[in-house]
C-alpha positions as CSV (number, residue, x, y, z in Angstrom):
1,X,-34.0,6.5,-20.0
2,X,-30.6,4.8,-20.0
3,X,-27.4,6.4,-21.3
4,X,-27.3,4.1,-24.2
5,X,-30.9,4.4,-25.6
6,X,-29.5,5.9,-28.8
7,X,-26.6,4.6,-30.8
8,X,-24.8,1.8,-28.8
9,X,-21.6,3.1,-27.1
10,X,-18.0,1.7,-27.6
11,X,-16.5,0.3,-24.6
12,X,-14.4,3.5,-23.9
13,X,-17.4,5.7,-23.9
14,X,-19.4,3.2,-21.7
15,X,-16.6,3.0,-19.3
16,X,-16.2,6.8,-19.0
17,X,-20.0,6.9,-18.1
18,X,-19.4,4.3,-15.5
19,X,-16.7,6.4,-13.7
20,X,-19.1,9.5,-14.0
21,X,-21.8,7.6,-12.3
22,X,-19.6,6.2,-9.6
23,X,-18.2,9.7,-8.9
24,X,-21.7,10.8,-8.3
25,X,-22.9,7.8,-6.3
26,X,-19.5,6.4,-4.9
27,X,-21.0,2.8,-5.0
28,X,-23.4,1.2,-7.5
29,X,-24.4,-2.5,-8.1
30,X,-24.1,-4.4,-11.3
31,X,-27.8,-4.2,-11.7
32,X,-28.0,-0.4,-11.4
33,X,-25.2,0.0,-13.9
34,X,-26.8,-2.6,-16.3
35,X,-30.1,-0.5,-16.2
36,X,-28.4,2.8,-16.8
37,X,-26.3,1.7,-19.7
38,X,-28.7,-0.9,-21.3
39,X,-26.2,-3.7,-21.6
40,X,-25.7,-7.2,-20.1
41,X,-24.4,-7.7,-16.8
42,X,-21.5,-9.6,-18.2
43,X,-20.5,-6.5,-20.2
44,X,-20.6,-4.3,-17.0
45,X,-18.3,-7.0,-15.3
46,X,-15.9,-6.9,-18.1
47,X,-16.0,-3.0,-18.0
48,X,-15.5,-3.0,-14.2
49,X,-12.5,-5.2,-14.6
50,X,-10.9,-3.2,-17.2
51,X,-11.4,0.0,-15.2
52,X,-10.1,-1.7,-12.0
53,X,-6.9,-2.9,-14.0
54,X,-6.4,0.8,-14.9
55,X,-6.9,1.7,-11.3
56,X,-10.0,4.0,-11.8
57,X,-12.4,1.9,-9.8
58,X,-12.7,-0.8,-7.3
59,X,-14.9,-4.0,-7.9
60,X,-17.0,-4.8,-4.7
61,X,-19.2,-7.9,-4.0
62,X,-21.9,-7.3,-6.5
63,X,-20.8,-4.0,-8.0
64,X,-18.2,-1.3,-8.0
65,X,-17.0,1.7,-5.8
66,X,-14.8,4.8,-6.7
67,X,-11.6,5.5,-4.5
68,X,-12.4,7.0,-1.3
69,X,-10.4,9.8,0.4
70,X,-8.6,9.1,3.7
71,X,-8.7,12.5,5.5
72,X,-7.1,11.6,8.8
73,X,-4.0,9.2,9.3
74,X,-5.2,6.5,11.7
75,X,-3.3,6.4,15.1
76,X,-0.8,3.7,15.9
77,X,-3.4,2.3,18.6
78,X,-6.0,2.0,15.9
79,X,-3.7,0.3,13.5
80,X,-2.3,-2.1,16.1
81,X,-5.7,-3.9,16.4
82,X,-6.5,-4.2,12.6
83,X,-5.7,-7.1,10.1
84,X,-3.2,-8.7,12.3
85,X,-3.0,-12.1,10.4
86,X,-2.7,-10.1,7.1
87,X,0.1,-8.1,8.5
88,X,1.9,-11.1,9.9
89,X,2.0,-12.7,6.6
90,X,3.2,-9.6,4.7
91,X,5.9,-9.1,7.2
92,X,6.9,-12.8,6.7
93,X,7.2,-12.2,2.9
94,X,9.1,-8.8,3.4
95,X,11.7,-10.3,5.8
96,X,12.5,-12.8,3.1
97,X,14.1,-10.1,1.1
98,X,16.6,-9.3,3.9
99,X,20.1,-11.1,4.1
100,X,23.2,-10.7,6.2
101,X,25.0,-7.8,6.1
102,X,22.2,-5.5,4.6
103,X,21.3,-2.0,5.4
104,X,17.5,-1.7,5.5
105,X,15.2,1.3,6.1
106,X,12.2,0.3,8.1
107,X,9.3,2.7,7.6
108,X,6.9,3.6,10.5
109,X,4.1,1.3,11.0
110,X,2.7,-1.7,12.6
111,X,3.1,-4.1,9.5
112,X,6.8,-3.1,9.3
113,X,7.3,-3.7,12.9
114,X,5.8,-7.2,12.4
115,X,9.0,-7.9,10.4
116,X,11.1,-8.0,13.8
117,X,10.4,-11.7,14.6
118,X,11.3,-12.9,11.3
119,X,14.7,-11.2,11.3
120,X,16.1,-12.8,14.3
121,X,18.5,-15.1,12.3
122,X,19.8,-12.3,10.0
123,X,23.5,-11.4,10.9
124,X,25.2,-8.1,10.8
125,X,22.1,-6.2,9.8
126,X,21.9,-2.4,10.0
127,X,18.4,-1.1,10.6
128,X,17.5,2.4,9.9
129,X,14.2,3.6,11.2
130,X,12.1,6.5,12.2
131,X,9.7,4.3,14.1
132,X,10.3,4.4,17.8
133,X,8.8,1.0,18.4
134,X,10.7,-0.6,15.7
135,X,13.9,0.9,17.1
136,X,13.2,-0.5,20.5
137,X,12.1,-3.8,19.3
138,X,15.7,-4.4,18.0
139,X,17.6,-3.5,21.0
140,X,17.7,-7.2,22.1
141,X,19.1,-8.3,18.7
142,X,22.5,-9.6,19.2
143,X,24.2,-8.3,16.0
144,X,22.1,-5.3,14.7
145,X,23.5,-1.9,14.3
146,X,20.6,0.6,14.8
147,X,20.4,4.1,13.2
148,X,17.4,6.0,14.8
149,X,16.4,8.9,12.7
150,X,15.9,12.0,14.6
151,X,13.3,14.7,14.0
152,X,9.8,15.8,15.2
153,X,8.1,13.2,17.0
154,X,4.5,12.5,15.9
155,X,3.0,11.1,19.1
156,X,0.0,9.4,17.8
157,X,2.1,7.3,15.4
158,X,5.3,7.1,17.8
159,X,7.5,8.1,15.0
160,X,9.8,11.0,13.7
161,X,8.8,12.9,10.7
162,X,9.6,15.8,8.6
163,X,12.8,17.5,7.3
164,X,15.2,16.7,10.2
165,X,14.7,13.0,9.8
166,X,14.8,13.2,6.0
167,X,18.2,15.0,6.1
168,X,19.6,12.2,8.3
169,X,18.4,9.6,5.9
170,X,19.9,11.3,2.8
171,X,23.3,10.8,4.4
172,X,22.9,7.1,4.4
173,X,23.0,4.4,1.6
174,X,20.3,1.7,2.1
175,X,20.1,-1.6,0.3
176,X,16.3,-1.8,0.7
177,X,13.7,0.5,2.0
178,X,10.6,-1.1,3.3
179,X,7.8,1.6,3.0
180,X,4.4,1.6,4.5
181,X,1.2,3.2,3.6
182,X,-2.4,3.7,5.0
183,X,-3.7,4.7,1.5
184,X,-2.6,3.6,-2.0
185,X,-4.0,2.6,-5.4
186,X,-2.8,2.3,-9.0
187,X,-4.0,5.7,-10.1
188,X,-2.7,7.9,-7.4
189,X,0.1,5.6,-6.0
190,X,1.1,6.0,-2.4
191,X,-0.5,9.0,-0.7
192,X,-1.1,10.5,2.7
193,X,-3.2,13.1,4.4
194,X,-0.2,14.1,6.5
195,X,2.1,16.4,4.7
196,X,4.9,15.8,7.4
197,X,5.3,12.2,6.3
198,X,6.1,13.0,2.5
199,X,9.7,14.2,2.7
200,X,11.1,11.3,4.7
201,X,9.5,8.6,2.4
202,X,10.7,10.4,-0.7
203,X,14.3,10.3,0.8
204,X,14.0,6.7,1.4
205,X,13.2,6.2,-2.2
206,X,16.2,8.3,-3.2
207,X,18.8,6.6,-1.0
208,X,17.7,2.8,-1.5
209,X,19.0,0.5,-4.2
210,X,15.5,-1.3,-4.0
211,X,12.2,0.0,-2.7
212,X,9.6,-2.3,-1.3
213,X,6.0,-1.2,-0.5
214,X,4.4,-3.2,2.2
215,X,0.7,-2.2,2.3
216,X,-2.5,-4.4,3.0
217,X,-5.2,-4.9,0.4
218,X,-7.8,-3.3,2.9
219,X,-6.0,0.0,2.4
220,X,-6.0,-0.3,-1.5
221,X,-8.5,2.2,-3.2
222,X,-8.1,5.0,-0.6
223,X,-6.1,8.3,-1.2
224,X,-4.9,11.1,0.8
225,X,-4.2,14.8,0.0
226,X,-0.5,14.4,-0.7
227,X,1.0,12.2,-3.3
228,X,4.3,10.6,-2.3
229,X,5.1,8.3,-5.3
230,X,3.7,6.1,-7.8
231,X,3.7,2.4,-7.8
232,X,6.0,2.5,-11.0
233,X,8.6,3.9,-8.6
234,X,8.9,0.9,-6.4
235,X,10.5,-2.4,-7.3
236,X,8.3,-4.7,-5.2
237,X,4.8,-4.4,-3.8
238,X,3.9,-6.6,-1.0
239,X,0.2,-6.9,-0.1
240,X,-2.3,-9.7,0.8
241,X,-4.4,-12.2,-1.1
242,X,-7.6,-9.9,-0.7
243,X,-6.2,-7.8,-3.4
244,X,-8.6,-8.3,-6.6
245,X,-7.3,-10.1,-9.6
246,X,-7.9,-6.8,-11.7
247,X,-6.0,-4.7,-9.4
248,X,-2.8,-7.1,-9.3
249,X,-2.8,-7.3,-13.1
250,X,-2.8,-3.4,-13.2
251,X,0.1,-3.3,-10.6
252,X,2.1,-5.9,-12.6
253,X,1.5,-3.9,-15.9
254,X,3.2,-0.9,-14.2
255,X,6.5,-2.8,-13.6
256,X,6.5,-3.6,-10.0
257,X,6.9,-7.3,-8.8
258,X,3.8,-8.2,-6.9
259,X,3.9,-10.6,-3.8
260,X,0.5,-11.7,-2.5
261,X,1.0,-12.8,1.0
262,X,-1.3,-15.6,2.2
263,X,-2.6,-14.9,5.7
264,X,-3.8,-18.6,5.8
265,X,-0.1,-19.7,5.4
266,X,0.9,-17.4,8.2
267,X,-1.9,-18.7,10.4
268,X,-0.9,-22.3,9.6
269,X,2.9,-21.5,10.5
270,X,1.8,-19.9,13.8
271,X,-0.3,-22.9,14.8
């Protein structure tokens, strides 16, 4: 028996049932949801689009899924081999927000590190970072002033974390903070499974005139145990064109400017 064999459900009731079923099954096809709710596939597709725009579910080819939990932060080695073309495209877009004389915070991560080649022509730049690889990559830049944030070193990600790093950052004034994340979505915002990363990222938001989240679409729809900030707390979100239209619409409704980096453009430029 379907959930709608009695009185037809209004859209909000139907969508709550979709979320309930997805929480139980994690992933379901349009065909399954159509059979359960006794409505057309077109209606289910509209419901999924509305729920995705609200940040509650994610559309998949042929169906939908619920956001999944990220229990362990991937190591830098793992990240260094993933989504390379997409990362380069996002890094190129992020670097376009940097101009001469700025002080910028570059968060730890391989996507943020990929900005380095695109900042060669920026003069009198001050780079503040907790990422040891990012700091090292700027040593050959002729005009960059580098401020490395001290603190406990997380070896797997080659970065400093925790209160000591955050205390140093809070003594600075930053024009733009470029923030990374391995787990983000509209409903929960930017999250992490590692408590040690929370305070530093919060400090970056506090001291920056503008905050930019740089995170791939492949990470959208995952969440960690610790919430850091909502997407309404950043000024710009830079991701790649794999983000769904419904998710993009939801992000824009929350007030952030959304930049969809085109991996094809980056690949053509590299070629």
